[in-house]
TINU-720158 format. One line per 2 residues: number of its first residue (from 0); their letters; for each residue x, y, z of C-alpha. Coordinates in Angstrom, 3 decimals. Layout:
% TINU-720158
NUM = a = X:Y:Z  ...
***
This chain:
% TINU-720158
0 = mn = -46.117:-36.639:-20.847  -46.821:-35.279:-17.384
2 = mt = -48.023:-31.709:-17.686  -46.696:-30.436:-14.376
4 = gn = -43.678:-30.793:-12.125  -41.129:-31.215:-14.916
6 = ti = -37.738:-29.604:-15.422  -37.502:-28.838:-19.131
8 = li = -34.709:-27.574:-21.373  -35.860:-25.768:-24.524
10 = tg = -33.352:-24.913:-27.235  -34.195:-21.891:-29.341
12 = gg = -36.616:-20.936:-26.604  -36.052:-17.198:-26.743
14 = sg = -38.723:-16.459:-29.349  -41.463:-17.899:-31.521
16 = ig = -42.791:-21.381:-30.842  -40.096:-22.108:-28.249
18 = la = -40.891:-19.108:-26.077  -44.641:-19.583:-26.445
20 = la = -44.323:-23.192:-25.286  -42.050:-22.118:-22.438
22 = le = -44.616:-19.613:-21.186  -47.446:-22.161:-21.239
24 = lk = -45.366:-24.850:-19.548  -44.221:-22.413:-16.872
26 = kl = -47.856:-21.645:-16.036  -48.318:-25.357:-15.278
28 = nn = -45.666:-25.341:-12.556  -42.830:-26.659:-14.697
30 = ev = -39.298:-25.336:-14.325  -38.176:-24.220:-17.776
32 = ii = -34.610:-23.520:-18.882  -34.221:-21.608:-22.136
34 = ag = -31.076:-22.132:-24.213  -29.987:-20.103:-27.221
36 = rs = -27.172:-18.113:-28.752  -28.811:-14.670:-28.898
38 = qg = -27.845:-12.844:-25.718  -30.584:-10.299:-26.304
40 = kl = -33.288:-12.977:-26.419  -31.819:-14.741:-23.386
42 = te = -31.875:-11.476:-21.435  -35.537:-10.970:-22.321
44 = aa = -36.298:-14.559:-21.277  -34.552:-14.002:-17.953
46 = hl = -36.752:-10.957:-17.362  -39.755:-13.267:-17.837
48 = gf = -38.483:-15.459:-15.016  -36.761:-18.217:-16.961
50 = kt = -33.391:-19.735:-16.237  -31.189:-19.278:-19.302
52 = mt = -28.120:-20.905:-20.829  -26.024:-20.065:-23.849
54 = vd = -25.506:-22.583:-26.629  -24.448:-22.595:-30.261
56 = mt = -26.232:-25.527:-31.877  -23.699:-25.588:-34.713
58 = da = -20.837:-26.246:-32.280  -20.379:-29.741:-30.822
60 = ks = -18.348:-28.517:-27.840  -20.968:-25.887:-27.006
62 = ie = -23.728:-28.508:-27.093  -21.786:-30.855:-24.825
64 = al = -21.068:-28.018:-22.393  -24.774:-27.081:-22.332
66 = ak = -25.832:-30.638:-21.563  -23.303:-31.096:-18.777
68 = ka = -24.142:-27.758:-17.163  -27.903:-28.371:-17.412
70 = ia = -27.545:-31.752:-15.694  -25.235:-30.332:-13.020
72 = df = -27.370:-27.263:-12.293  -30.729:-29.019:-12.638
74 = ps = -30.428:-32.660:-11.470  -34.195:-33.080:-11.864
76 = ln = -33.995:-32.321:-15.602  -36.399:-34.744:-17.274
78 = gv = -37.413:-33.147:-20.536  -35.881:-31.519:-23.591
80 = ih = -37.595:-29.739:-26.470  -35.428:-29.475:-29.588
82 = na = -36.834:-26.244:-30.956  -33.738:-24.408:-32.281
84 = gi = -33.821:-24.087:-36.044  -33.048:-21.906:-39.026
86 = mk = -34.832:-21.651:-42.371  -33.373:-19.844:-45.376
88 = ne = -34.160:-19.706:-49.080  -31.708:-21.396:-51.441
90 = nm = -31.939:-20.639:-55.164  -29.663:-23.285:-56.629
92 = lk = -29.872:-21.739:-60.100  -28.047:-18.703:-58.726
94 = gp = -25.153:-20.770:-57.404  -24.118:-22.958:-54.471
96 = tp = -25.123:-22.164:-50.878  -22.566:-24.048:-48.761
98 = ei = -22.817:-21.706:-45.755  -26.608:-21.989:-45.571
100 = rh = -26.461:-25.747:-46.087  -23.859:-26.250:-43.368
102 = et = -25.511:-24.015:-40.770  -28.948:-25.519:-41.424
104 = vm = -27.822:-29.139:-41.178  -25.789:-28.471:-38.044
106 = tn = -28.552:-26.515:-36.276  -31.635:-28.448:-37.360
108 = ll = -30.319:-32.006:-37.547  -26.913:-32.760:-36.071
110 = gp = -27.389:-30.410:-33.102  -30.542:-32.111:-31.776
112 = mq = -29.027:-35.528:-32.398  -25.912:-34.690:-30.405
114 = lt = -27.796:-33.024:-27.553  -30.054:-36.066:-27.274
116 = ev = -27.006:-38.341:-27.192  -25.404:-36.420:-24.332
118 = ll = -28.607:-36.048:-22.292  -29.931:-39.558:-22.803
120 = ph = -28.006:-41.370:-20.017  -29.390:-38.829:-17.533
122 = li = -32.956:-38.890:-18.903  -33.134:-42.684:-18.810
124 = kq = -32.494:-42.586:-15.056  -35.525:-40.371:-14.403
126 = ks = -38.825:-41.822:-13.237  -40.565:-40.118:-16.134
128 = af = -38.936:-38.173:-18.976  -39.565:-36.963:-22.505
130 = im = -37.771:-35.818:-25.634  -39.707:-33.590:-28.013
132 = tv = -38.434:-32.896:-31.504  -39.868:-30.062:-33.589
134 = ts = -40.186:-30.965:-37.253  -42.523:-29.320:-39.777
136 = gl = -45.296:-30.027:-42.229  -42.491:-29.512:-44.753
138 = ay = -40.969:-32.809:-43.604  -43.832:-34.484:-45.496
140 = ap = -44.372:-32.083:-48.412  -41.214:-29.982:-48.858
142 = la = -41.003:-26.332:-49.780  -38.706:-26.324:-52.808
144 = mt = -37.493:-22.806:-51.983  -35.944:-24.126:-48.764
146 = pt = -34.531:-27.521:-49.778  -32.037:-27.982:-46.961
148 = ys = -34.499:-26.897:-44.265  -37.154:-29.274:-45.595
150 = at = -34.619:-32.109:-45.842  -33.453:-31.631:-42.244
152 = ka = -37.020:-31.741:-40.976  -37.682:-34.958:-42.907
154 = ai = -34.508:-36.396:-41.407  -35.502:-35.392:-37.871
156 = hs = -38.877:-37.083:-38.395  -37.079:-40.279:-39.373
158 = yt = -34.638:-39.952:-36.469  -37.528:-39.429:-34.050
160 = qs = -39.195:-42.643:-35.162  -35.982:-44.623:-34.659
162 = lr = -35.351:-42.989:-31.296  -38.879:-43.784:-30.147
164 = yq = -38.472:-47.436:-31.093  -35.129:-47.758:-29.318
166 = lk = -36.494:-46.150:-26.154  -39.820:-48.020:-26.117
168 = dt = -38.858:-50.052:-23.050  -37.654:-47.032:-21.055
170 = av = -39.507:-44.284:-19.204  -38.521:-41.728:-21.869
172 = qv = -41.427:-40.672:-24.078  -40.478:-39.444:-27.573
174 = ie = -42.823:-36.855:-29.092  -42.749:-35.152:-32.482
176 = lv = -44.288:-31.685:-32.760  -45.235:-30.958:-36.380
178 = pp = -45.997:-27.252:-36.926  -47.688:-25.921:-40.052
180 = yv = -46.800:-22.460:-41.383  -47.000:-20.349:-38.215
182 = qt = -46.693:-16.603:-37.594  -43.161:-16.469:-36.173
184 = sl = -39.993:-14.632:-37.149  -38.312:-17.829:-38.396
186 = mg = -37.965:-16.247:-41.846  -38.238:-12.648:-40.741
188 = qr = -40.963:-10.122:-40.124  -42.838:-11.039:-43.301
190 = qa = -43.677:-14.442:-41.841  -44.501:-13.030:-38.418
192 = sd = -47.237:-10.871:-39.934  -48.311:-13.093:-42.837
194 = pn = -52.119:-13.542:-42.742  -51.680:-16.885:-44.538
196 = am = -49.749:-18.268:-41.560  -51.453:-19.742:-38.499
198 = pl = -51.477:-17.262:-35.604  -48.952:-18.352:-32.990
200 = ne = -51.401:-18.157:-30.086  -53.897:-20.404:-31.910
202 = fi = -51.177:-22.921:-32.696  -49.908:-23.067:-29.105
204 = se = -53.442:-23.311:-27.723  -54.184:-26.330:-29.915
206 = vm = -50.821:-27.927:-29.084  -51.392:-27.581:-25.338
208 = qi = -54.888:-29.009:-25.653  -53.491:-32.078:-27.431
210 = lk = -50.830:-32.546:-24.752  -53.381:-32.256:-21.971
212 = te = -55.899:-34.661:-23.488  -53.509:-37.173:-25.116
214 = pd = -50.743:-37.912:-22.579  -49.315:-40.743:-24.720
216 = vk = -49.297:-38.754:-27.963  -46.522:-39.579:-30.436
218 = ei = -47.147:-36.838:-33.014  -48.655:-33.475:-32.131
220 = lv = -50.671:-32.558:-35.205  -52.833:-29.452:-35.188
222 = kr = -55.630:-29.627:-37.757  -53.954:-27.070:-40.007
224 = vh = -50.981:-29.362:-40.682  -53.011:-32.441:-41.617
226 = mq = -53.034:-31.628:-45.338  -49.226:-31.746:-45.457
228 = rf = -48.772:-34.567:-42.960  -51.091:-36.894:-44.858
230 = at = -50.409:-35.626:-48.372  -49.086:-39.003:-49.532
232 = da = -52.123:-40.930:-48.332  -54.079:-40.273:-51.536
234 = gp = -51.400:-41.868:-53.701  -48.435:-40.671:-55.810
236 = ek = -50.414:-38.851:-58.492  -52.485:-36.744:-56.091
238 = yn = -49.438:-36.108:-53.932  -47.539:-34.835:-56.971
240 = df = -50.416:-32.496:-57.825  -50.506:-31.230:-54.240
242 = fn = -46.733:-30.743:-54.146  -46.656:-28.759:-57.405
244 = qf = -49.666:-26.603:-56.548  -48.300:-25.890:-53.076
246 = nd = -44.895:-24.868:-54.382  -46.308:-22.836:-57.276
248 = rm = -48.450:-20.921:-54.808  -45.571:-20.311:-52.390
250 = la = -43.222:-19.198:-55.175  -45.774:-16.720:-56.457
252 = ar = -46.311:-15.325:-52.953  -42.580:-14.941:-52.265
254 = kv = -41.322:-13.972:-55.692  -39.862:-10.715:-54.382
256 = ew = -37.453:-12.527:-52.051  -36.625:-15.244:-54.569
***
């Protein structure tokens, strides 16, 4: 990935990891377009000097309109970061959660897949381009409290691998960013101030260092996510112990909201 001179579209770029990445990429002389559905966040992003576009990642027509407008308004567009996502608890013993399941799958999985599909013919024509998906350490060791979220991130990891293979003979680089538990408002203010979560500035600093020093990187793995990413490497028995201990610990910490 070239670190400068790009034109990059970031979904869900109005806050958290998306906005932090946008700010760092902007410093490196990249043109960054932030897309999202919160008008308040888009207004704040505009005040920071970003171009903004509205999109609802659960709506196929909205995604198609975003892609077409981004290509028309920014012909040099050569990068997309699929950062939009939602994460909600689902206690299946309390009853079904069809609304959460639908919104999560549409936003976290089908939305990025469709946006990639619409942008791909344009990206392939560029001299150098990239697609970055944002998964999670939970793609490798799921959080049982958020089953649909964890499942969508595992699916995006799989999709990213297939996409990378299919595009291996093109100029489009496919990168997977795998965050650990980070201090953002993804699950509300509790997460944003949780001392057990990785500070956002430390996460972004490590991510940018990896991008700068490993231009051909396939997976961006900060050290804090290694335990989850490689949890299966020690074999099924140790993975099962890790999975149970991890989920027991998280359930105990979040019992109030469960």
